[in-house]
Phi, psi and omega in degrees: 000138180291144179264350179240141178238176180295136179291330176212125182257130179283118182243126178291122182269115178283151181279112181276144175288159177304321180295323179293323179294318178297322179295318179301324185274322188243343181059227183284357178281351177269122184242122180258133175233115183256129179237146174283136183270124178300155184303321183295344183261355179232052169094009182233049180292148177089354179291131180271347181242156179301146178292130184260359179283186179297148180292144174244155188224152174228140183242135173255125179251117180258117175254167185306327187248347180196174178225156177224160178237135185283173168288168176280128185230161181279337182237149179298317183293328177292325177295320178296317179296323179296317178297317179297321179296319178295320178296320179298318179297319180292327179281345180077026180278130180278122183241350184292133178282339177264086184290144175291165177290170179300320179294319179294320179296321179293323177297318177295320180299317179298319178295322180293318179296320178299318181295325181301331182261016179275163177298321184297318184291326185302326182263007181281174179261014176296138181306326182291333181296332176298323178291322178296320179292319179295328180296336179286351177262357181285153186264156171060226182293344181276355184304127179063009180279123183252122179300132178295333180296326178293316180297326183291329185257338184265347178240100184294335178296320178297312183294324179294321177294323177296324179292329177290320178298317181208112182303338180295343179293346178304320185242010182232097183293327177298323179294320177298315179299321182296321179291322178295316179296322179293320177296319180295326181295340179275352186261141176275343185275351181231166182233134172239154181239135181299131179084003179238143181262056180212160181227144181224143175295138184287311180258144181298156173291152178303147182302323182295325178290317179298318180297320179294325178291321180296320178296316180298318182291325180291332179287329186235019184280115174215140174292145179238146180226124183213167183259141172229187182235130177262123184245099179294151179287335180278129178289346178285339180261142183280151171292135185232153173277139178231151178258129180248122184244111183251123180284165183294337181250013182258175178244122189299332181293329175292325178294317178295322179301321179297321178295334180268002180078024180253158184283328182202167184291345177294342181264013182252133172264151184235134180275171169292172181290153179247135178090213185296158186300321184281357183287151172250017180287123182218161173262138178240131185208166187288138173289160179300145183287338175221139179208150181232123176259121179278086186273353185261341184286162180283151175290150000265029187275004178297130180226150173254115182261121182241133175253098180281141176243145180106185185269151174294137177264097187294323182291314179293322180297318179295323180302321189249347178080022175215158183288127178235129181252142180081184182288160182217156175242131175258121183215156178241094183203148178160178178262141184235177177288342189292319184200178178273356179281155180281124177273143176202152173207156183287144167242111181269168176300324178298314180292328176301312182290331176291323175294320181300313182287340178288350177281354175250143180305317181292331177293320176300317180294317179301315182293323180292335178264355182053044182214069188293323182266007181238311189280157172221153174297120183301154180273346181219141175273122182275282175194169181293339181278334182250349179287142177238139180093185180299142181283155183305318181297319179296319181295318181295318178297319178295319179301316181295319180294318183290332180259017174056047172252163172293159177301141181300143180260120179254130182235093177291134179237127180270143175232122182292163181299329180293318181288329180293331182286348177290330181298145181265354183233159173285153169285131180291120181285145178272335180193153174292341179275342184272138183274074179250136187257142169272150191273307186292329182262023183272051179295345181276351182287131174279163179301133179092348178296130184251140172254158187237139164230160187229132173262148179232136176231139176245131180238152170285174176296337178269012178065029167281131180285120183266312177202160175219140181240125181234079182298149178272340184294143177250146183225154178285321183258138178297323181298321179295319181294322178296316182294318181293319178295319178298319181295324176300313180296316180298319181298318180290316177299321181296319180297320179293315183294332176285334180217074183293351177269010179301138182293157179298323179298317180290323177298317178297319181295313182292326178294316180299324180294338180252018179061037182246138172240125180237158184250102190307317184299313180287323183294309183290331176300324182276322189250014179297333182287352182290336183296142175070003182264319176271137185277057188289334182265005184302323190290343184296312179293321178294325180297319179298316179292326179296315180295316181297316182298315185284332176291326177297324182278359179078022180279165177297155175295151182281120177286182186299326183280001171084011182265135180228148173057047181283131172225132179244124183243158180102154181293147178283111182281347182083352178264099189245149181290152172215170181306131181096347180290141176262117188253147173238119182231160165245148183206161171216147179233128181234150173270123182253124175249101189295322184298329180258005182049048187235144178226128185237121181293130178254313187208142177205152176215138179287329179212124180227132188242137175200162180261128182288142177094354181260358181073025184279357175228165178305139191305317183288338175295312180296322179299322179285315185297326180289351174265359184255165171239164183303132181099343181276159177236149180228146176226133181201163178250152175222161173291168185283142171282181174310140191300326184295335178292319179291317182290339179283348179244344183288135179289319177253086188296317182298316180294317180297320179297323178294318179295318181297327184277344188238348186236157171281116186235160171209169176260140175245122178257136170236121187229137173237127178276103187284310182197171178207153174248131182301152176297158186308319182298314180294321180297317180295315183293320180293327182283330189256348184231140176223114357292168180306151184301324180298322179289324178297322178296316180297315180297323177298314181294318180300318181299316179293325178295318178296317182290334184280345184057030180292143176255343179229142181219140172235129180256108180280121184075053188288342179060229181274010173082028182298319179290313181298321178297315182294327180299332182286352180263001182234149174284119178224175177270004185295137175242333180225131177234141183226140174236144180229133178200160179271342186268112180292326180294321178292319179296322178298318179292320179297318180298318180298316182291313184294319181300314181296318185286319181294321179293326180286342184257012181289334181287114181302336182289336184241006184225145174243011177278142179249019182296128178254334179209152178214141182221141172240128180249141171263111181178168180275140179282357175261005179249133183288136172218121188298339181288350180260007183275149168074024178283155179293320184214142176236146178231150179208087188259118177052053181241314191297333181290346177272000179253162169293154185301321180293329177289325176296320177293322178296317178301314181301319180291317181294315185293324182272338180263329186250307182287323173049055173294153179295323178227140176229128179248122181235129175236152179202154180298145173269110184303325183294336181283348180299337179299328178281315181299322186266349175264349181264146175285163182291350180259346180282156185255348176205158180251167178258108183295342179278353183269037183272115182262113186300329187279353182258107180293151183269156178254158173286159185284338183216141182296341182271356179285128177275337175199164168218130188263148168285171179298319182295320180293318179294316180298319180294316179300312184290319182295318179295319177298313182299314181295324183287334187240021174063048175236153166263161180216138174232151187245140177207205178172182177224154182075107184095200184212146180293331184271359182235132178295140006258038177087203181281152175290318173245121180266142188230137174243131177247111179268138176231129183291137175274348177282134185273332182226165177297331182296338178289348180244095185294344182283339184283133175067007178271342185222130178259110182225121180244099178258341183266152181257132178287121178267322184201141173215150185225140179226131185296338184286330181228005178054035185283146172233117186239131173245119184255000000 
């Protein structure tokens, strides 16, 4: 991957409609109401009969701070565009693609500044006019003096003209101020003072205007008191809540200046708004102590040179995405379009930390689910029907706005059915509910059927290309491709923000795994301020105290997933979660301070829903829940997450922060598994087959095991031990059974079931099992372990489809060349049978194989399936393996019939070794290699259960 990218990328700017511009700025907060205009209102007054001509329409557009009404139009959509255009004009947004020259823009800027100090503007409802009126209440030399910083942020028309003069003004607020000050210096009607960032009208306003303002203020004059946040530049000092008290005759910017240790509000700079568009939350910080405005040079070379003194404020800088020096105040106060009254609202420490975590993709997702200590940004997009919380595309757009980036650019690319067949691999499905197509097995696609993939590009405000994501996956729906591509970008950004000290090599590696290419120079230029702002390393010291505290109490050691003192209560209902299951839980999270024997509730929900296996909850939560069954409750402790997550949910943030810094603390989770819905594959199989297809597969394997007279068996990918458990209910010749799997939680459940059942069957009077030993291994079935060699029979039921195709081929080669069981039984879903599963309702008992609609692509049965093979593909895979390793193979299946299309629901291959003795296989017993870990073993002589 290249380490350098273009410093500036030329991007063709498409002409956006007025409505699209309003959507970019306000999103769903813009509400259009279109009404039909009566005949009397569109040029036909006096008509006694209804107007018979074409209908005419007028649209009202309601924005958070004001509303506008369109012209009368012949079409509804034209009325909406007209309303949006009027709103754009009122907001001062520049939309013309033919930008004026720098000189023309400066002339317009001068005219705009002149208008701001006119009599007409003072009585308007423009947000900036409120500042002009308040300036008339200032004392002494400050009387009628308006800070240029206020003009720069409250009048978008001024700032847009400055950007035309010099694009660098996009990210340089001082430069915008310098152009405003230079324009004011050209006017005879206003006064500027050297070394001051303020402008004042030269001649007083007429007495009648002043008198009307005094009357208005006396009618609504009340002192206001509200909370803000003080953000010291030193990371050693804590963020604190401050009270701001503004008198009825005062100017709030002067009050904020006092909190910053400044003499007046003219020395205060103001940031753009933070958070949602309608918010008045802004950062206030000291202007540079020295600055030089080059007022004599020719345009566009005018520059504002500022010499900041003091330390960089990393927290405030990260909040706004620009460098801020010295201390800062975060406050929500200002004048709006709604009225002439001053708007204000409190910002608490809790809301500060909630804004902080919203700057990370996972934080946006947590907040949208109202589950900060439970939810996580999922690792896979399932579908709009199963996704919970804000969608990836919405989160990415919000992330770009909050980090002062351009809106993300989405480029949908169509791929015809012919081109999709060139691919050698299936598209990995995100969910059985999602209409995602596999490419090589897309035999159902008609000619001309198009699949979609989507590229995403992120640019800075200066159009520097920061990163681009070009996923290889193809999707049927454009919306699915957009969401999946967005999630890839979010996942990578989230990983970086959690660990901004990640090496460039690791960043490149993780980006490549997600089909992302990023440009380090542009990326780090934008996100360098992220360092030291998130408390990502906070948990290390707390972890040490957590471990020490719990060791004193005699608790179990903390395992890798961070769970301690786990207890699960309630009877085992046998209904356990699996990948794809939709779970409903209730939970509460409390902060436990052991030294004070105190527990404080932080967060709780009566019902929380998520899909298991998608990473939609904190990892250790899922690890615990997968050990539970429906109706059970669990209680356990964990180490602390990053501190800002706890402070974002604590009601008394200051007190909680004090406890976290001085006491040994941990989190206590209490969870009850209320109910669950089976994953799509299980639901379909249970509804359409009797007995269920999973049971039919087990019965097929048991029958072959009985007929083979095998004494040893190894189950590759044994999961929760359903096959091994079933074997104990039948008389067989088996003496030793072994299971291998990668999932420790599944192995734990299998060990529990097998141990109980084997001990209960030791009495010869009540048992016909001859099992003498049983072992469960934690390990990959694609890794050689000599202890798995030479078994009489091996089974691998519905496992290989959960692997990548190359891993499935690797497993086949290892098991037949190295492990060499005498018989191997492998089952996997028949992709062609999905037409019946997906065309039948969940209540029907059989499908019509003739009801196959060629134009409807099929979905995989489970979101965790990496591929699903047709009969021809499975037969080719098995036949090539058998021929290469001296095995014969025969094909069968369960569910359906071989003689009726589309065959069996689960297709099965039975491999039989042509070698008669172990000596024919020189690899067996020649090498002792133990790569797998024994999780549990049982021996009939002592009934031992050993965990190593």
